[in-house]
DRENBANU-316316 format. One line per 8 residues: number of its first residue (from 1); for each residue x, y, z of C-alpha. Coordinates in steps of 0.05 Angstrom, whole numbers, plus 5000, padded with zeros to 4 digits. Layout:
BEGIN
NUM> X/Y/Z  ...
END
This chain:
BEGIN
1> 0974/1248/4232  1030/1278/4273  1048/1348/4252  1106/1390/4278  1083/1436/4333  1113/1479/4388  1129/1462/4460  1114/1512/4514
9> 1166/1554/4550  1160/1572/4624  1231/1595/4634  1206/1666/4651  1168/1636/4710  1225/1596/4741  1290/1572/4708  1282/1499/4729
17> 1251/1454/4783  1318/1451/4818  1332/1526/4812  1343/1573/4870  1284/1615/4847  1235/1556/4849  1261/1531/4916  1254/1602/4943
25> 1182/1605/4919  1166/1539/4954  1197/1566/5018  1157/1631/5012  1093/1590/5001  1104/1554/5066  1118/1620/5101  1054/1652/5074
33> 1014/1592/5097  1042/1596/5168  1031/1672/5171  0959/1664/5146  0945/1610/5197  0970/1655/5254  0930/1714/5228  0865/1674/5223
41> 0873/1649/5295  0881/1721/5316  0821/1744/5275  0776/1691/5304  0794/1711/5375  0785/1785/5361  0710/1781/5373  0699/1838/5323
49> 0629/1819/5299  0597/1880/5332  0651/1929/5312  0643/1941/5236  0708/1980/5228  0750/1929/5265  0717/1872/5228  0725/1907/5162
57> 0800/1913/5173  0805/1839/5191  0765/1818/5130  0805/1863/5084  0871/1836/5109  0844/1765/5103  0828/1775/5029  0896/1808/5017
65> 0932/1750/5049  0891/1698/5011  0904/1734/4946  0979/1734/4957  0978/1661/4975  0935/1642/4915  0979/1681/4866  1040/1644/4890
73> 1008/1575/4896  0974/1579/4828  1040/1598/4796  1078/1542/4830  1023/1492/4814  1021/1512/4740  1096/1506/4735  1097/1436/4765
81> 1039/1414/4722  1076/1439/4660  1124/1381/4672  1074/1329/4697  1025/1337/4639  1077/1334/4584  1121/1279/4614  1086/1234/4664
89> 1151/1194/4672  1186/1254/4703  1199/1226/4772  1230/1290/4799  1168/1330/4780  1123/1276/4810  1162/1279/4875  1158/1355/4878
97> 1083/1352/4862  1073/1305/4921  1111/1352/4967  1071/1411/4941  1005/1375/4952  1025/1357/5023  1038/1431/5036  0973/1450/5003
105> 0933/1410/5053  0946/1468/5100  0918/1517/5048  0855/1475/5042  0847/1474/5117  0857/1549/5122  0805/1562/5068  0756/1518/5107
113> 0773/1555/5171  0760/1622/5138  0694/1598/5108  0672/1573/5176  0691/1640/5208  0651/1678/5155  0592/1634/5173  0596/1653/5246
121> 0597/1726/5227  0535/1723/5182  0517/1767/5123  0489/1826/5163  0554/1836/5201  0596/1827/5138  0552/1876/5101  0565/1931/5152
129> 0639/1915/5157  0657/1915/5083  0634/1987/5076  0691/2008/5122  0748/1975/5083  0769/1980/5010  0796/1909/5004  0737/1879/5040
137> 0688/1918/4997  0722/1894/4933  0710/1822/4955  0640/1830/4982  0610/1777/4936  0664/1727/4955  0654/1740/5029  0579/1732/5024
145> 0589/1668/4986  0636/1641/5039  0584/1656/5093  0531/1620/5053  0573/1559/5038  0596/1552/5111  0532/1513/5125  0561/1455/5084
153> 0623/1445/5126  0640/1389/5173  0675/1404/5238  0745/1434/5233  0776/1369/5255  0737/1329/5203  0753/1378/5147  0827/1375/5165
161> 0826/1299/5165  0790/1298/5098  0841/1344/5067  0898/1300/5092  0867/1234/5072  0849/1254/5001  0923/1254/4983  0924/1179/4992
169> 0851/1170/4972  0813/1203/4916  0869/1249/4894  0917/1190/4889  0866/1151/4847  0860/1212/4801  0935/1215/4792  0939/1141/4778
177> 0887/1148/4723  0926/1205/4692  0993/1169/4695  0965/1104/4668  0927/1133/4609  0983/1181/4589  1036/1127/4588  0997/1075/4548
185> 1020/1062/4477  0993/1017/4422  1031/0986/4363  0988/1007/4304  0999/1000/4229  0989/1067/4193  1010/1083/4122  1045/1016/4116
193> 1087/1024/4178  1077/0998/4248  1081/1056/4296  1081/1059/4372  1025/1108/4383  1008/1143/4449  0934/1138/4466  0917/1211/4448
201> 0945/1200/4378  0906/1134/4372  0842/1168/4394  0854/1223/4343  0849/1170/4288  0774/1175/4297  0777/1233/4247  0819/1196/4196
209> 0788/1198/4125  0797/1123/4115  0742/1082/4150  0786/1021/4156  0837/1062/4195  0782/1091/4240  0753/1023/4253  0820/0991/4268
217> 0836/1050/4313  0770/1040/4350  0784/0966/4358  0856/0976/4381  0833/1029/4430  0781/0982/4460  0831/0925/4467  0878/0972/4503
225> 0825/0999/4550  0800/0928/4565  0870/0912/4590  0869/0966/4643  0794/0972/4656  0796/0939/4725  0850/0987/4749  0812/1047/4723
233> 0747/1020/4754  0783/1020/4821  0803/1092/4808  0732/1111/4792  0705/1076/4854  0757/1110/4898  0742/1180/4873  0667/1173/4873
241> 0666/1136/4939  0703/1193/4973  0656/1245/4942  0595/1207/4966  0619/1203/5038  0641/1276/5042  0579/1304/5007  0535/1266/5056
249> 0575/1288/5117  0573/1360/5094  0497/1359/5088  0492/1365/5013  0425/1346/4982  0460/1300/4933  0525/1294/4895  0502/1345/4844
257> 0488/1399/4896  0560/1422/4907  0572/1425/4832  0512/1472/4823  0537/1518/4878  0607/1519/4849  0576/1536/4781  0540/1594/4814
265> 0473/1574/4785  0410/1543/4813  0379/1475/4802  0320/1503/4763  0368/1536/4713  0404/1470/4704  0338/1433/4695  0315/1484/4643
273> 0379/1476/4604  0378/1399/4608  0305/1398/4586  0320/1440/4525  0380/1396/4509  0337/1333/4513  0285/1364/4467  0340/1376/4415
281> 0360/1303/4409  0315/1290/4348  0349/1349/4313  0418/1320/4325  0395/1250/4305  0374/1280/4239  0446/1305/4231  0474/1236/4249
289> 0428/1201/4198  0446/1250/4143  0519/1241/4157  0510/1165/4153  0475/1175/4086  0533/1217/4060  0584/1163/4076  0540/1109/4047
297> 0514/1077/4110  0446/1067/4143  0473/1084/4213  0537/1112/4241  0582/1068/4282  0621/1102/4337  0683/1105/4293  0643/1144/4242
305> 0622/1199/4290  0684/1240/4275  0692/1218/4203  0711/1279/4161  0666/1299/4103  0676/1341/4042  0744/1366/4022  0789/1337/4076
313> 0858/1338/4043  0876/1403/4079  0928/1392/4132  0947/1455/4170  1019/1466/4188  1031/1498/4256  1045/1565/4222  0982/1560/4180
321> 0940/1546/4241  0971/1607/4276  0959/1653/4216  0887/1630/4208  0871/1642/4281  0906/1709/4286  0875/1735/4221  0804/1718/4241
329> 0810/1738/4314  0833/1806/4288  0766/1814/4252  0729/1805/4318  0777/1850/4355  0848/1873/4339  0863/1864/4413  0842/1791/4410
337> 0883/1780/4347  0945/1811/4377  0936/1769/4440  0930/1705/4399  0994/1723/4362  1029/1732/4429  1009/1662/4452  1044/1633/4391
345> 1104/1680/4388  1121/1671/4461  1113/1595/4461  1055/1592/4509  1028/1530/4473  1052/1458/4478  1020/1429/4416  1064/1370/4399
353> 1037/1299/4406  1085/1253/4443  1088/1194/4489  1079/1209/4563  1038/1271/4549  0966/1278/4573  0912/1274/4520  0861/1328/4505
361> 0873/1402/4515  0871/1454/4570  0892/1524/4590  0922/1544/4657  0937/1613/4684  1005/1633/4710  0987/1693/4753  1056/1714/4776
369> 1074/1733/4704  1002/1748/4684  1004/1697/4627  0972/1631/4609  0998/1565/4582  0960/1519/4534  0966/1444/4524  0940/1413/4459
377> 0954/1352/4416  0959/1383/4347  0951/1337/4286  0940/1388/4230  0864/1378/4225  0814/1435/4227  0786/1403/4289  0853/1416/4324
385> 0856/1487/4296  0788/1497/4327  0814/1467/4393  0872/1517/4393  0822/1574/4382  0781/1546/4440  0840/1544/4488  0866/1613/4467
393> 0797/1637/4486  0809/1612/4557  0875/1649/4557  0841/1713/4533  0791/1705/4589  0850/1705/4638  0880/1764/4602  0817/1806/4611
401> 0820/1793/4685  0894/1810/4689  0884/1875/4650  0827/1894/4697  0873/1882/4757  0826/1830/4786  0853/1793/4846  0860/1718/4849
409> 0796/1713/4891  0759/1757/4841  0783/1712/4784  0754/1648/4813  0707/1636/4754  0654/1581/4758  0659/1524/4708  0597/1547/4670
417> 0624/1616/4654  0695/1590/4645  0674/1563/4577  0645/1629/4552  0707/1659/4518  0733/1592/4494  0670/1573/4456  0663/1645/4431
425> 0732/1640/4400  0718/1571/4373  0655/1599/4340  0694/1657/4310  0743/1608/4278  0688/1563/4250  0645/1620/4223  0707/1650/4191
433> 0723/1584/4156  0652/1582/4129  0656/1653/4103  0722/1641/4067  0696/1589/4019  0639/1578/3970  0664/1508/3950  0607/1460/3970
441> 0657/1407/3991  0694/1456/4036  0629/1482/4065  0608/1410/4079  0674/1396/4115  0669/1458/4158  0595/1449/4174  0610/1377/4192
449> 0664/1399/4241  0616/1450/4271  0558/1401/4277  0603/1347/4304  0627/1393/4359  0557/1416/4376  0532/1345/4379  0588/1325/4425
457> 0575/1384/4472  0500/1373/4474  0486/1299/4461  0550/1266/4486  0556/1313/4545  0485/1295/4565  0505/1222/4562  0564/1236/4608
465> 0517/1272/4656  0471/1211/4656  0530/1165/4666  0558/1203/4725  0490/1210/4757  0478/1135/4755  0549/1119/4777  0538/1162/4840
473> 0470/1129/4854  0497/1059/4847  0565/1072/4880  0528/1094/4943  0504/1022/4950  0567/0983/4929  0630/0987/4887  0620/0981/4812
481> 0657/0932/4768  0687/0952/4701  0632/0913/4667  0579/0953/4704  0612/1019/4686  0615/0997/4614  0541/0980/4615  0522/1046/4648
489> 0561/1084/4594  0529/1045/4538  0459/1056/4567  0472/1131/4572  0495/1133/4500  0433/1095/4477  0389/1144/4514  0420/1205/4481
497> 0445/1184/4412  0385/1138/4402  0376/1112/4331  0427/1163/4307  0481/1110/4322  0486/1036/4311  0479/1010/4382  0523/0950/4367
505> 0582/0998/4360  0581/1049/4417  0640/1068/4461  0631/1035/4528  0701/1054/4549  0690/1129/4545  0694/1132/4621  0765/1105/4623
513> 0803/1164/4594  0761/1225/4609  0798/1259/4667  0737/1298/4690  0707/1236/4723  0769/1229/4766  0770/1297/4799  0761/1298/4874
521> 0748/1373/4877  0692/1376/4826  0638/1326/4808  0596/1332/4745  0647/1369/4703  0605/1357/4641  0543/1401/4637  0585/1465/4643
529> 0609/1452/4572  0538/1452/4547  0524/1515/4587  0585/1547/4555  0566/1528/4484  0494/1552/4490  0510/1615/4529  0566/1633/4480
537> 0519/1618/4422  0469/1668/4451  0524/1719/4462  0550/1710/4391  0480/1725/4366  0483/1790/4406  0552/1805/4375  0524/1795/4305
545> 0472/1849/4319  0517/1898/4355  0584/1889/4320  0645/1924/4349  0603/1958/4403  0595/1889/4434  0669/1879/4449  0680/1927/4508
553> 0619/1899/4545  0642/1829/4528  0711/1841/4557  0680/1870/4620  0637/1808/4626  0699/1763/4621  0736/1804/4673  0677/1798/4721
561> 0659/1724/4716  0688/1711/4785  0648/1764/4820  0576/1757/4798  0527/1698/4791  0517/1672/4720  0446/1697/4716  0465/1769/4735
569> 0519/1772/4682  0471/1746/4630  0419/1798/4650  0467/1853/4628  0459/1827/4556  0384/1818/4561  0392/1743/4569  0349/1705/4618
577> 0383/1637/4631  0331/1618/4683  0280/1600/4629  0280/1542/4581  0267/1591/4524  0337/1620/4523  0369/1551/4518  0318/1529/4465
585> 0332/1593/4425  0407/1579/4426  0394/1507/4404  0349/1534/4348  0409/1573/4321  0447/1507/4319  0385/1476/4287  0391/1523/4228
593> 0462/1498/4218  0435/1426/4219  0384/1446/4166  0439/1474/4122  0481/1412/4133  0424/1366/4114  0414/1404/4048  0484/1386/4026
END
């Protein structure tokens, strides 16, 4: 159902899109770009490779200039997206976004130019140079990473052309998918009234207590997606086709390679995690089968996956959701509780469901004011309370970096570690809900929500990984029709959910509305969620042993996620993510929750 919720406020960032302050920021952005371009040309010609002090100064000034540019561009981008994501019919915002993206081509080119320059210098020269300059030393990890990644660059002319063409290529297809899916509405009868429901609200009916509503929602959703599937298939082909060409030209091993590097992990770590996930499927299928039994069925249909169990008459008001989150975050850390309260009190969250607004949820940093903004689609369910806790976790992650005075370059967190704080906060909320009740029906409802989320992050995420992997393999040979994409998705779901679901009623259209498939900058934005869940589960186990003493080290970890590879951060907590055992141990913790669920 639709429940009253807040809209976010960014008036402390800029007064309006047509304000003098915003126009001045755009003008400054262009100026910083031009100044950085001139500086990099000068730095390249300086021939300072053999002079550590001279090179150190150039590297230090380079990082300072990039940080200033990134702080401004990230703030401008977040401000524009605050309009685009909540009202996709805002033509003025769309026009400004297009202008901003045109300008940002230069930023992409300059980043490539700097990476290439770092490659020509090499790690030995950079190592000597950074010890002579404070700014350069503070960004040693980032500089080494740039030198390493330079081997996967095309020529400067090719990289410039690619950055320019993506605006009318893959990036344009991604925007089309977002606009189309956010503007779709369906006339749907609910509570005796026909309502014009935006797609996010229709999708949220999957957790409705009445099976007839869930099934009708599923059927209405599929009819709607079928009507636009060819357009969205074109979007998918455009995005993946561009990625295939560029990855090949850049010398990547495959389309997964860049994702692993961006995640700051290695292929063996990913394979260890995926192997442990695959081994856990029988455990999750046991959960699916017990859930089917509890609702009086032999197998779950897709529309039953999110069916609530136990005492489900609780509908949280916005204020009740706030109070629950703040109270229980306080128990983990008063600082976390106070921060959560600030996100609500200062209207950092846009929680209202409405037409034209993007589905799902996300958090974005606004570095100029050292704040975050959160988008959600709040419907009063505990699932949405949990989602709010998740996104506030992202915001707290940003807060830890801001408090530690980390620069924008130092805050560039890989996708894998970006989910650490969010899933930790989600876990805090769920465990708190379990502790507050002894009512078997309430315990069942909360455990169901917990198991449902875990199954989505492990089983469904694995299906998305399989889907994207096959899409890349087949798209390299030819374009894929909507029917082929549907079949690939169904096959992936059969391989992961197995006999836990009725294969006659899967969700072949899952690929249509998930925005992660339509990103030109990042392929395989799926397995990082599983990494985040299992890594945070392992960390939560450490917290349970160490209590309050855990919090300072945890905050330090969050502040440092942009400066150290994932494995090194994990080592500080005695966690070895390179082995299958760690992932299996985290899944075993979830397994105990499945055991408890199956006893109810």
